[in-house]
C-alpha angles and dihedrals in degrees: 000000000000094000092052094048091054092047091047094052092045091055090048095053092056091050103039096098097049120106110249114214128194090247092056089050091053092047091051092049088054091059091068094091088050092054088052095046093046091046089052091052091054092041089055089051088051091242091138099167093056090042088054095051088054092044091052089051086050091053096043094050090042090059093041092051091046097234116177121280095257092060093044090049088051089055092050091047093051090055091048091052092058088056091045091055090050092050092246097134100163094059088043088054092050093055093045091050092061086080104011097165095058111107093238093052091048089052096047094042088055088055091062100033092107093043096054099073093058091042092051094045089055092058104030101076093094140359091261115112146065124312126188132200116185112245098177135253088064093300124128126201104226137204119190120191121194138163121278118178107305092338138037144276120223122199120188124194111182136184144190117190108199127198093286098037095121087066106025100031132238129292112254142203138175145173140172126218137190109214142133116251095170092119091044093255138081143152128222130194115196089206093054088043091064093253096149115239092343111126110185121127119201133194117209123201119182124198129180093280107007145051122214117205122195127184103218097182149340135068107220109070095152095246132136118267110296094002109139131183098195127094138060123322123192120221112242104167150345 
């Protein structure tokens, strides 16, 4: 996921100044089937990382081109299947839960139902780990929590992909915080954390497989337009 995101943003930076025409958008939307087919070729060759890159493009363009829910769900499921093949069941579950009522999602969730308890047990011993919240266009806002001295370090990378994000890139935001989540709860004030004139205050509540982030106060968090840190994040790894 990290590698794709960096490549994607790099491509956007090169094309951000180009004038986007309706004809170009229509042509780009016609490439969705090609992303799916190429992804399938790599999937059958067990090159799951490359297949995933292509399926993520399929999903991002399917959303951008406003295809119907069934086609978007197909793209999500394609990405999830690459994670299933690699035994990364929590990331697969995250993608499948984007449209959990779709018949394909129901089926594929069933395939990993017996794998999830062990996967969750492996990551639920502490608050440390990686958490995802879907931002759209195949981008996930990510919170990573690791040990720092007797406490923890929390790093946030957030995204908001607007209508033309496939051409001009997403809005972004990030911050890092030193806190102690040993009890499962912590509070962080950007002002007290030395973040200049930023005034947002966040409450963090970690469960065994999720992290809830609540903005208690403040309006200036230093993020790009519409980027938000609050909400529920699902745990996808250590």
